[in-house]
FIGUPA-728175 format. One record per residue (C-alpha): x, y negated, z; residue number from 1; residue in one letter. Coordinates in nm, 4 decimals. Layout:
BEGIN
R / X / Y / Z / NUM / A
...
This chain:
BEGIN
R / -1.0402 / 0.1952 / 5.2558 / 1 / X
R / -0.9263 / 0.4528 / 4.9964 / 2 / X
R / -0.8762 / 0.3336 / 4.6418 / 3 / X
R / -1.0536 / 0.4671 / 4.3321 / 4 / X
R / -0.9475 / 0.4999 / 3.9720 / 5 / X
R / -1.1444 / 0.4995 / 3.6493 / 6 / X
R / -1.0835 / 0.4694 / 3.2767 / 7 / X
R / -1.2015 / 0.1457 / 3.1176 / 8 / X
R / -1.2239 / 0.0439 / 2.7510 / 9 / X
R / -1.1397 / -0.3286 / 2.7411 / 10 / X
R / -1.3924 / -0.4782 / 2.4979 / 11 / X
R / -1.2427 / -0.8240 / 2.5547 / 12 / X
R / -0.9169 / -0.7224 / 2.3860 / 13 / X
R / -1.0344 / -0.6413 / 2.0323 / 14 / X
R / -0.7527 / -0.6687 / 1.7766 / 15 / X
R / -0.7605 / -0.7319 / 1.4004 / 16 / X
R / -0.7721 / -0.3583 / 1.3292 / 17 / X
R / -1.0925 / -0.3254 / 1.5308 / 18 / X
R / -0.9404 / -0.1195 / 1.8128 / 19 / X
R / -0.9665 / -0.1663 / 2.1899 / 20 / X
R / -0.7160 / -0.0699 / 2.4618 / 21 / X
R / -0.7847 / 0.1905 / 2.7306 / 22 / X
R / -0.6807 / 0.1094 / 3.0874 / 23 / X
R / -0.6770 / 0.2844 / 3.4217 / 24 / X
R / -0.8544 / 0.0515 / 3.6622 / 25 / X
R / -0.7583 / 0.0899 / 4.0280 / 26 / X
R / -1.0069 / -0.0535 / 4.2794 / 27 / X
R / -0.9400 / -0.1073 / 4.6503 / 28 / X
R / -1.1226 / -0.3341 / 4.8935 / 29 / X
R / -1.3268 / -0.4750 / 4.6028 / 30 / X
R / -1.0084 / -0.5868 / 4.4279 / 31 / X
R / -0.8854 / -0.4290 / 4.1091 / 32 / X
R / -0.5775 / -0.3992 / 3.8914 / 33 / X
R / -0.5280 / -0.2453 / 3.5480 / 34 / X
R / -0.2606 / -0.0111 / 3.4163 / 35 / X
R / -0.2281 / 0.0297 / 3.0392 / 36 / X
R / -0.2570 / 0.3810 / 2.8950 / 37 / X
R / -0.0894 / 0.2861 / 2.5665 / 38 / X
R / -0.3936 / 0.4059 / 2.3704 / 39 / X
R / -0.6125 / 0.1908 / 2.1463 / 40 / X
R / -0.9257 / 0.3247 / 1.9740 / 41 / X
R / -1.2399 / 0.2009 / 1.8029 / 42 / X
R / -1.5374 / 0.1634 / 2.0375 / 43 / X
R / -1.7334 / 0.4284 / 1.8457 / 44 / X
R / -1.4816 / 0.6934 / 1.9541 / 45 / X
R / -1.5190 / 0.6274 / 2.3297 / 46 / X
R / -1.7650 / 0.8213 / 2.5482 / 47 / X
R / -1.8117 / 0.5800 / 2.8378 / 48 / X
R / -2.0264 / 0.8198 / 3.0396 / 49 / X
R / -1.7811 / 1.1091 / 3.0332 / 50 / X
R / -1.4767 / 0.8799 / 3.0154 / 51 / X
R / -1.3221 / 1.0742 / 2.7267 / 52 / X
R / -1.2275 / 1.0169 / 2.3646 / 53 / X
R / -1.5011 / 1.1672 / 2.1483 / 54 / X
R / -1.4234 / 1.4807 / 1.9479 / 55 / X
R / -1.5009 / 1.2865 / 1.6295 / 56 / X
R / -1.1612 / 1.1169 / 1.6688 / 57 / X
R / -0.8927 / 1.3218 / 1.4834 / 58 / X
R / -0.6533 / 1.3031 / 1.7819 / 59 / X
R / -0.9111 / 1.3412 / 2.0610 / 60 / X
R / -0.7544 / 1.6547 / 2.2146 / 61 / X
R / -0.4064 / 1.5036 / 2.2300 / 62 / X
R / -0.5350 / 1.1714 / 2.3664 / 63 / X
R / -0.7563 / 1.3294 / 2.6331 / 64 / X
R / -0.4778 / 1.5607 / 2.7491 / 65 / X
R / -0.2443 / 1.2642 / 2.7844 / 66 / X
R / -0.5066 / 1.0637 / 2.9747 / 67 / X
R / -0.5764 / 1.3509 / 3.2166 / 68 / X
R / -0.2052 / 1.4069 / 3.2781 / 69 / X
R / -0.1406 / 1.0388 / 3.3437 / 70 / X
R / -0.4518 / 1.0094 / 3.5639 / 71 / X
R / -0.3322 / 1.3025 / 3.7764 / 72 / X
R / 0.0107 / 1.1428 / 3.8147 / 73 / X
R / -0.1469 / 0.8116 / 3.9216 / 74 / X
R / -0.3786 / 0.9840 / 4.1714 / 75 / X
R / -0.0862 / 1.1713 / 4.3243 / 76 / X
R / 0.1096 / 0.8460 / 4.3576 / 77 / X
R / -0.1936 / 0.6758 / 4.5154 / 78 / X
R / -0.2290 / 0.9509 / 4.7751 / 79 / X
R / 0.1392 / 0.9278 / 4.8675 / 80 / X
R / 0.1289 / 0.5476 / 4.8880 / 81 / X
R / -0.1873 / 0.5326 / 5.0991 / 82 / X
R / -0.0693 / 0.8086 / 5.3308 / 83 / X
R / 0.2105 / 0.5730 / 5.4333 / 84 / X
R / 0.0045 / 0.2538 / 5.4534 / 85 / X
R / -0.3766 / 0.2407 / 5.4458 / 86 / X
R / -0.3667 / -0.1389 / 5.4188 / 87 / X
R / -0.1546 / -0.1504 / 5.1033 / 88 / X
R / -0.2902 / -0.3980 / 4.8428 / 89 / X
R / -0.3775 / -0.3235 / 4.4805 / 90 / X
R / -0.0794 / -0.5324 / 4.3673 / 91 / X
R / 0.1531 / -0.3302 / 4.5872 / 92 / X
R / -0.0036 / -0.0078 / 4.4592 / 93 / X
R / 0.0536 / -0.1185 / 4.1003 / 94 / X
R / 0.4140 / -0.2122 / 4.1743 / 95 / X
R / 0.4693 / 0.1305 / 4.3306 / 96 / X
R / 0.3137 / 0.3091 / 4.0326 / 97 / X
R / 0.5395 / 0.1180 / 3.7947 / 98 / X
R / 0.8401 / 0.2272 / 3.9989 / 99 / X
R / 0.9686 / -0.1194 / 4.0910 / 100 / X
R / 0.8473 / -0.4347 / 4.2589 / 101 / X
R / 0.9702 / -0.6359 / 3.9578 / 102 / X
R / 0.7843 / -0.4186 / 3.7039 / 103 / X
R / 0.9763 / -0.1510 / 3.5176 / 104 / X
R / 1.0586 / -0.2175 / 3.1531 / 105 / X
R / 1.0914 / 0.1535 / 3.0746 / 106 / X
R / 0.7520 / 0.2351 / 3.2298 / 107 / X
R / 0.5799 / -0.0018 / 2.9852 / 108 / X
R / 0.8019 / 0.1125 / 2.6958 / 109 / X
R / 0.7163 / 0.4779 / 2.7631 / 110 / X
R / 0.3474 / 0.3912 / 2.7767 / 111 / X
R / 0.3704 / 0.2369 / 2.4270 / 112 / X
R / 0.5711 / 0.5309 / 2.2917 / 113 / X
R / 0.3315 / 0.7887 / 2.4371 / 114 / X
R / 0.0497 / 0.5950 / 2.2743 / 115 / X
R / 0.2113 / 0.6544 / 1.9348 / 116 / X
R / 0.2287 / 1.0265 / 2.0088 / 117 / X
R / -0.1361 / 1.0360 / 2.1154 / 118 / X
R / -0.2346 / 0.8673 / 1.7875 / 119 / X
R / -0.0361 / 1.1195 / 1.5850 / 120 / X
R / 0.2207 / 0.8603 / 1.4713 / 121 / X
R / 0.5061 / 1.1045 / 1.5211 / 122 / X
R / 0.7613 / 0.9215 / 1.3061 / 123 / X
R / 0.7114 / 0.5979 / 1.5015 / 124 / X
R / 0.7105 / 0.7977 / 1.8268 / 125 / X
R / 1.0490 / 0.9527 / 1.7434 / 126 / X
R / 1.2036 / 0.6210 / 1.6360 / 127 / X
R / 1.0887 / 0.4225 / 1.9394 / 128 / X
R / 1.1801 / 0.7047 / 2.1757 / 129 / X
R / 1.5371 / 0.6886 / 2.0440 / 130 / X
R / 1.5383 / 0.3091 / 2.1007 / 131 / X
R / 1.4522 / 0.3693 / 2.4687 / 132 / X
R / 1.7149 / 0.6438 / 2.5032 / 133 / X
R / 1.9844 / 0.4148 / 2.3601 / 134 / X
R / 1.8917 / 0.1300 / 2.5940 / 135 / X
R / 1.8850 / 0.3646 / 2.8960 / 136 / X
R / 2.2346 / 0.4820 / 2.8097 / 137 / X
R / 2.3510 / 0.1202 / 2.7921 / 138 / X
R / 2.2088 / 0.0201 / 3.1330 / 139 / X
R / 2.2890 / 0.3579 / 3.2910 / 140 / X
R / 1.9492 / 0.3794 / 3.4638 / 141 / X
R / 1.6069 / 0.5360 / 3.4067 / 142 / X
R / 1.4289 / 0.2291 / 3.5419 / 143 / X
R / 1.5096 / -0.1353 / 3.4810 / 144 / X
R / 1.3283 / -0.4510 / 3.5868 / 145 / X
R / 1.1978 / -0.6905 / 3.3227 / 146 / X
R / 1.3590 / -0.9759 / 3.5152 / 147 / X
R / 1.7027 / -0.8202 / 3.4583 / 148 / X
R / 1.6626 / -0.8461 / 3.0807 / 149 / X
R / 1.7260 / -1.2099 / 2.9912 / 150 / X
R / 1.8669 / -1.3950 / 2.6885 / 151 / X
R / 2.2241 / -1.3191 / 2.7939 / 152 / X
R / 2.1414 / -0.9467 / 2.8288 / 153 / X
R / 1.9816 / -0.9371 / 2.4816 / 154 / X
R / 2.2832 / -1.1028 / 2.3174 / 155 / X
R / 2.5279 / -0.8686 / 2.4930 / 156 / X
R / 2.3208 / -0.5655 / 2.3948 / 157 / X
R / 2.3086 / -0.6875 / 2.0350 / 158 / X
R / 2.6895 / -0.7117 / 2.0272 / 159 / X
R / 2.7129 / -0.3645 / 2.1852 / 160 / X
R / 2.4940 / -0.2112 / 1.9114 / 161 / X
R / 2.7024 / -0.3737 / 1.6361 / 162 / X
R / 3.0579 / -0.3412 / 1.7686 / 163 / X
R / 3.0478 / -0.0314 / 1.9915 / 164 / X
R / 2.7863 / 0.1914 / 1.8285 / 165 / X
R / 2.8294 / 0.0526 / 1.4772 / 166 / X
R / 2.4584 / 0.0082 / 1.4087 / 167 / X
R / 2.3582 / -0.1649 / 1.0855 / 168 / X
R / 2.1920 / -0.5057 / 1.0905 / 169 / X
R / 1.8544 / -0.3497 / 1.0040 / 170 / X
R / 1.8846 / -0.0964 / 1.2890 / 171 / X
R / 1.9725 / -0.3713 / 1.5378 / 172 / X
R / 1.6776 / -0.5788 / 1.4194 / 173 / X
R / 1.4436 / -0.2785 / 1.4492 / 174 / X
R / 1.5628 / -0.2040 / 1.8054 / 175 / X
R / 1.5215 / -0.5635 / 1.9204 / 176 / X
R / 1.1755 / -0.5794 / 1.7612 / 177 / X
R / 1.0608 / -0.2880 / 1.9765 / 178 / X
R / 1.2123 / -0.4410 / 2.2916 / 179 / X
R / 1.0263 / -0.7626 / 2.2071 / 180 / X
R / 0.7070 / -0.5588 / 2.1621 / 181 / X
R / 0.7467 / -0.4176 / 2.5137 / 182 / X
R / 0.7858 / -0.7679 / 2.6578 / 183 / X
R / 0.4858 / -0.8992 / 2.4646 / 184 / X
R / 0.2777 / -0.6064 / 2.5891 / 185 / X
R / 0.3845 / -0.6713 / 2.9477 / 186 / X
R / 0.2796 / -1.0368 / 2.9137 / 187 / X
R / -0.0590 / -0.9387 / 2.7674 / 188 / X
R / -0.1166 / -0.6880 / 3.0463 / 189 / X
R / -0.0337 / -0.9490 / 3.3084 / 190 / X
R / 0.2663 / -0.7522 / 3.4337 / 191 / X
R / 0.5080 / -1.0420 / 3.3818 / 192 / X
R / 0.4791 / -1.4140 / 3.3096 / 193 / X
R / 0.5567 / -1.5593 / 2.9663 / 194 / X
R / 0.8453 / -1.7518 / 3.1225 / 195 / X
R / 1.0122 / -1.4148 / 3.1940 / 196 / X
R / 1.0004 / -1.3183 / 2.8275 / 197 / X
R / 1.3479 / -1.3864 / 2.6789 / 198 / X
R / 1.2102 / -1.3578 / 2.3255 / 199 / X
R / 1.0392 / -1.6904 / 2.3744 / 200 / X
R / 1.3894 / -1.8351 / 2.3368 / 201 / X
R / 1.5238 / -1.5935 / 2.0735 / 202 / X
R / 1.4381 / -1.5793 / 1.7035 / 203 / X
R / 1.4869 / -1.2381 / 1.5445 / 204 / X
R / 1.6060 / -1.2698 / 1.1883 / 205 / X
R / 1.5564 / -0.9630 / 0.9736 / 206 / X
R / 1.8525 / -0.8374 / 0.7790 / 207 / X
R / 1.8426 / -0.9032 / 0.4064 / 208 / X
R / 1.8142 / -0.5711 / 0.2256 / 209 / X
R / 1.8280 / -0.5067 / -0.1453 / 210 / X
R / 1.5006 / -0.3549 / -0.2685 / 211 / X
R / 1.5721 / -0.1215 / -0.5550 / 212 / X
R / 1.3050 / -0.1186 / -0.8246 / 213 / X
R / 1.2662 / -0.0036 / -1.1825 / 214 / X
R / 1.1808 / -0.2143 / -1.4849 / 215 / X
R / 0.9160 / -0.0825 / -1.7216 / 216 / X
R / 1.1678 / 0.0558 / -1.9718 / 217 / X
R / 1.3368 / 0.2519 / -1.6912 / 218 / X
R / 1.0034 / 0.3966 / -1.5773 / 219 / X
R / 0.9370 / 0.4948 / -1.9390 / 220 / X
R / 1.2786 / 0.6620 / -1.9644 / 221 / X
R / 1.2023 / 0.8798 / -1.6615 / 222 / X
R / 0.8472 / 0.9498 / -1.7784 / 223 / X
R / 0.9655 / 1.0776 / -2.1186 / 224 / X
R / 1.2440 / 1.3033 / -1.9891 / 225 / X
R / 1.2096 / 1.6655 / -2.0980 / 226 / X
R / 1.2164 / 1.8557 / -1.7692 / 227 / X
R / 1.0282 / 2.1624 / -1.8872 / 228 / X
R / 1.3213 / 2.3860 / -1.7863 / 229 / X
R / 1.2850 / 2.2766 / -1.4213 / 230 / X
R / 0.9237 / 2.2846 / -1.2904 / 231 / X
R / 1.0223 / 2.1400 / -0.9517 / 232 / X
R / 1.2058 / 1.8434 / -1.1046 / 233 / X
R / 0.9101 / 1.7925 / -1.3356 / 234 / X
R / 0.6630 / 1.7884 / -1.0458 / 235 / X
R / 0.8708 / 1.5451 / -0.8389 / 236 / X
R / 0.9125 / 1.3205 / -1.1440 / 237 / X
R / 0.5358 / 1.3262 / -1.2019 / 238 / X
R / 0.4658 / 1.2370 / -0.8377 / 239 / X
R / 0.7060 / 0.9427 / -0.8624 / 240 / X
R / 0.5542 / 0.8118 / -1.1877 / 241 / X
R / 0.2055 / 0.8640 / -1.0458 / 242 / X
R / 0.2948 / 0.6331 / -0.7559 / 243 / X
R / 0.4479 / 0.3744 / -0.9918 / 244 / X
R / 0.1010 / 0.3354 / -1.1450 / 245 / X
R / -0.1279 / 0.4262 / -0.8514 / 246 / X
R / -0.0635 / 0.1139 / -0.6414 / 247 / X
R / 0.2737 / 0.2319 / -0.5128 / 248 / X
R / 0.1269 / 0.5011 / -0.2867 / 249 / X
R / 0.3768 / 0.6150 / -0.0237 / 250 / X
R / 0.5204 / 0.9648 / -0.0456 / 251 / X
R / 0.3163 / 1.0783 / 0.2561 / 252 / X
R / -0.0094 / 0.9765 / 0.0843 / 253 / X
R / 0.0872 / 1.1474 / -0.2421 / 254 / X
R / 0.1846 / 1.4657 / -0.0585 / 255 / X
R / -0.1458 / 1.4624 / 0.1337 / 256 / X
R / -0.3589 / 1.3825 / -0.1705 / 257 / X
R / -0.6364 / 1.6409 / -0.2126 / 258 / X
R / -0.8744 / 1.7030 / -0.4993 / 259 / X
R / -1.1553 / 1.5973 / -0.2709 / 260 / X
R / -0.9982 / 1.2484 / -0.2648 / 261 / X
R / -1.0412 / 1.2123 / -0.6410 / 262 / X
R / -1.3638 / 1.0582 / -0.7670 / 263 / X
R / -1.3525 / 0.9881 / -1.1394 / 264 / X
R / -1.1038 / 0.7069 / -1.1953 / 265 / X
R / -1.0603 / 0.6372 / -0.8235 / 266 / X
R / -0.8768 / 0.7751 / -0.5220 / 267 / X
R / -1.0532 / 0.7537 / -0.1851 / 268 / X
R / -0.8124 / 0.8088 / 0.1023 / 269 / X
R / -0.7192 / 0.7032 / 0.4527 / 270 / X
R / -0.3647 / 0.5647 / 0.4288 / 271 / X
R / -0.1403 / 0.7821 / 0.6451 / 272 / X
R / 0.0742 / 0.4980 / 0.7792 / 273 / X
R / -0.1974 / 0.2444 / 0.8615 / 274 / X
R / -0.5101 / 0.4579 / 0.9044 / 275 / X
R / -0.6977 / 0.2195 / 0.6740 / 276 / X
R / -0.9636 / 0.3539 / 0.4372 / 277 / X
R / -0.8702 / 0.2656 / 0.0799 / 278 / X
R / -1.0219 / 0.3064 / -0.2672 / 279 / X
R / -0.7674 / 0.2869 / -0.5479 / 280 / X
R / -0.8265 / 0.2654 / -0.9225 / 281 / X
R / -0.6006 / 0.4924 / -1.1271 / 282 / X
R / -0.4691 / 0.3602 / -1.4591 / 283 / X
R / -0.4714 / 0.6065 / -1.7513 / 284 / X
R / -0.1097 / 0.7171 / -1.6932 / 285 / X
R / -0.1917 / 0.8246 / -1.3363 / 286 / X
R / -0.5141 / 0.9966 / -1.4509 / 287 / X
R / -0.3253 / 1.1910 / -1.7182 / 288 / X
R / -0.0729 / 1.3143 / -1.4621 / 289 / X
R / -0.3519 / 1.4425 / -1.2369 / 290 / X
R / -0.5183 / 1.6163 / -1.5292 / 291 / X
R / -0.2017 / 1.8207 / -1.5874 / 292 / X
R / -0.2281 / 1.9594 / -1.2328 / 293 / X
R / -0.6008 / 2.0225 / -1.2393 / 294 / X
R / -0.7007 / 2.3904 / -1.2589 / 295 / X
R / -1.0306 / 2.5791 / -1.2664 / 296 / X
R / -0.9802 / 2.7221 / -0.9185 / 297 / X
R / -0.9138 / 2.3882 / -0.7473 / 298 / X
R / -1.0985 / 2.3439 / -0.4183 / 299 / X
R / -1.1648 / 2.0042 / -0.2562 / 300 / X
R / -0.9198 / 2.0814 / 0.0275 / 301 / X
R / -0.6385 / 2.1895 / -0.2052 / 302 / X
R / -0.3410 / 1.9553 / -0.2227 / 303 / X
R / -0.3080 / 1.8021 / -0.5708 / 304 / X
R / 0.0685 / 1.8510 / -0.6031 / 305 / X
R / 0.0826 / 2.1583 / -0.3747 / 306 / X
R / 0.4103 / 2.0581 / -0.2058 / 307 / X
R / 0.2691 / 2.1270 / 0.1419 / 308 / X
R / 0.1454 / 2.4610 / 0.2671 / 309 / X
R / -0.2324 / 2.4798 / 0.2966 / 310 / X
R / -0.2159 / 2.5219 / 0.6770 / 311 / X
R / -0.0387 / 2.1859 / 0.7121 / 312 / X
R / -0.3128 / 1.9393 / 0.8132 / 313 / X
R / -0.3617 / 1.6187 / 1.0099 / 314 / X
R / -0.4967 / 1.8285 / 1.2987 / 315 / X
R / -0.1351 / 1.8965 / 1.4046 / 316 / X
R / 0.0528 / 1.5658 / 1.3564 / 317 / X
R / 0.3869 / 1.7038 / 1.4822 / 318 / X
R / 0.3852 / 1.9910 / 1.2329 / 319 / X
R / 0.2605 / 1.7535 / 0.9625 / 320 / X
R / 0.5382 / 1.5003 / 1.0261 / 321 / X
R / 0.8065 / 1.7714 / 1.0026 / 322 / X
R / 0.6583 / 1.9062 / 0.6794 / 323 / X
R / 0.6395 / 1.5604 / 0.5201 / 324 / X
R / 0.9960 / 1.4785 / 0.6277 / 325 / X
R / 1.1282 / 1.8032 / 0.4772 / 326 / X
R / 0.9339 / 1.7614 / 0.1524 / 327 / X
R / 1.0439 / 1.3965 / 0.1203 / 328 / X
R / 1.4102 / 1.4929 / 0.1572 / 329 / X
R / 1.3757 / 1.7476 / -0.1264 / 330 / X
R / 1.1921 / 1.4985 / -0.3497 / 331 / X
R / 1.4502 / 1.2228 / -0.2933 / 332 / X
R / 1.7354 / 1.4631 / -0.3691 / 333 / X
R / 1.5720 / 1.5612 / -0.6983 / 334 / X
R / 1.4938 / 1.2006 / -0.7896 / 335 / X
R / 1.8653 / 1.1225 / -0.7779 / 336 / X
R / 1.9249 / 1.4023 / -1.0307 / 337 / X
R / 1.6405 / 1.2670 / -1.2450 / 338 / X
R / 1.7899 / 0.9149 / -1.2407 / 339 / X
R / 2.1197 / 1.0584 / -1.3600 / 340 / X
R / 1.9489 / 1.2439 / -1.6461 / 341 / X
R / 1.7743 / 0.9198 / -1.7483 / 342 / X
R / 2.1020 / 0.7215 / -1.7356 / 343 / X
R / 1.9656 / 0.4950 / -1.4619 / 344 / X
R / 2.2392 / 0.3712 / -1.2319 / 345 / X
R / 2.0176 / 0.3033 / -0.9300 / 346 / X
R / 1.9775 / 0.4786 / -0.5960 / 347 / X
R / 1.6426 / 0.6364 / -0.6704 / 348 / X
R / 1.4150 / 0.7441 / -0.3850 / 349 / X
R / 1.0396 / 0.7828 / -0.3719 / 350 / X
R / 0.9940 / 0.4433 / -0.2061 / 351 / X
R / 1.1412 / 0.2808 / -0.5173 / 352 / X
R / 0.8100 / 0.3643 / -0.6868 / 353 / X
R / 0.6328 / 0.1299 / -0.4444 / 354 / X
R / 0.8763 / -0.1535 / -0.5135 / 355 / X
R / 0.8502 / -0.0840 / -0.8872 / 356 / X
R / 0.4705 / -0.1019 / -0.8836 / 357 / X
R / 0.4784 / -0.4348 / -0.6965 / 358 / X
R / 0.7342 / -0.6077 / -0.9192 / 359 / X
R / 0.5804 / -0.4793 / -1.2436 / 360 / X
R / 0.2295 / -0.5753 / -1.1287 / 361 / X
R / 0.3470 / -0.9337 / -1.0724 / 362 / X
R / 0.5257 / -0.9349 / -1.4080 / 363 / X
R / 0.1992 / -0.8347 / -1.5748 / 364 / X
R / 0.0342 / -1.1421 / -1.4252 / 365 / X
R / -0.1686 / -0.9754 / -1.1487 / 366 / X
R / -0.2286 / -1.2441 / -0.8807 / 367 / X
R / -0.0138 / -1.2028 / -0.5715 / 368 / X
R / -0.3249 / -1.1892 / -0.3483 / 369 / X
R / -0.4454 / -0.8880 / -0.5486 / 370 / X
R / -0.1049 / -0.7203 / -0.5253 / 371 / X
R / -0.1133 / -0.7767 / -0.1501 / 372 / X
R / -0.4454 / -0.5923 / -0.1234 / 373 / X
R / -0.3376 / -0.3159 / -0.3599 / 374 / X
R / -0.0263 / -0.2509 / -0.1504 / 375 / X
R / -0.2257 / -0.2705 / 0.1733 / 376 / X
R / -0.0084 / -0.5467 / 0.3202 / 377 / X
R / -0.1620 / -0.7069 / 0.6284 / 378 / X
R / 0.0384 / -1.0245 / 0.5721 / 379 / X
R / 0.1076 / -1.1878 / 0.2361 / 380 / X
R / 0.4628 / -1.2657 / 0.3524 / 381 / X
R / 0.5458 / -0.8989 / 0.2879 / 382 / X
R / 0.4228 / -0.9326 / -0.0714 / 383 / X
R / 0.6079 / -1.2627 / -0.1282 / 384 / X
R / 0.9347 / -1.0673 / -0.1149 / 385 / X
R / 0.8420 / -0.9136 / -0.4511 / 386 / X
R / 0.7449 / -1.2520 / -0.5932 / 387 / X
R / 1.0952 / -1.3789 / -0.5049 / 388 / X
R / 1.2491 / -1.0787 / -0.6820 / 389 / X
R / 1.0479 / -1.1478 / -0.9975 / 390 / X
R / 1.1285 / -1.5213 / -0.9853 / 391 / X
R / 1.4995 / -1.4461 / -0.9451 / 392 / X
R / 1.4854 / -1.2233 / -1.2551 / 393 / X
R / 1.3092 / -1.4982 / -1.4511 / 394 / X
R / 1.5719 / -1.7526 / -1.3412 / 395 / X
R / 1.8449 / -1.5174 / -1.4615 / 396 / X
R / 1.6732 / -1.4827 / -1.8002 / 397 / X
R / 1.6418 / -1.8619 / -1.8367 / 398 / X
R / 2.0191 / -1.8987 / -1.7964 / 399 / X
R / 2.0442 / -1.7742 / -2.1534 / 400 / X
R / 1.9751 / -2.1359 / -2.2511 / 401 / X
R / 2.2989 / -2.2391 / -2.0775 / 402 / X
R / 2.5107 / -2.0142 / -2.2993 / 403 / X
């Protein structure tokens, strides 16, 4: 009996973000098996009758194209497999589609990476794609069984990244985190058993990194610089200060901020990195900065700081990612010049504004749970890093009693 294939939204696999995974379900002789597409969406975006992502989803075209392409590839593989053996089982079909009887690590990894692309997360797509390319170079193959990647393999690969390639501790940690993600996905999808997951026996310890931040007097020094002779420096300074007060908004969110997002004292946006809808109160300093950029001819779709061309939109995530990357590089370069003018001996980048907001918010007595929500942290452990920074500063101040 010939097999059939259909797209299925798994409602039994709802995650904390409210999204569900899409699978290709292969059915043969009343038995079925699932193959992950790498795409997760909210149920409201899925047209179960037509088996497509609804056009109301911002990345519907990209997602549907990817699904059709992958479905065609699976159908072609099914036809080839069944032409050789009509009695092949669904498990054997799945093994064939994954390219190896032991399940291919790179097949699952590519599925996850392609999912990032379909969702428009181009930065994450590029980073994880490079992780796969590096690992492929190490093993010298385009396919590799999960069972061949054990604790010994992970430790050897870790040493290779440090001693041969010269990767930093944070880069090594980031690479191993993605490899762990692939294993965890394979376990969830039933491709491998938990006992075959080497990360059940390995604890990844993140590298300690110094988080640069500014104290209030340093923020004031930058804010009061006379940059009237350089409009671009002035704009980049204003964007940085704006973020220091507006909940540490990331550079991507500040660049994408439109006048239509401003409602009185609040900003209403969808955070670029997380996709979470957020309403942010703007303190007076942030409001005053916006007022300096407000003009009579402003339209709702005009960018507030006008660093991006008007044709750069979320409709083309690849073009958007390139534009944000280029603009961020220019801003960070100018911030270093601004720090020098303000006599601040710190490596200033836009992300320092986020760290500065967090540490200064805690210093002002804002509860850590509130700071967590203001920063959009899913886990309070991320916010506790700033609490430790503030406590360390307080300890240093108290040592004055020892003198």
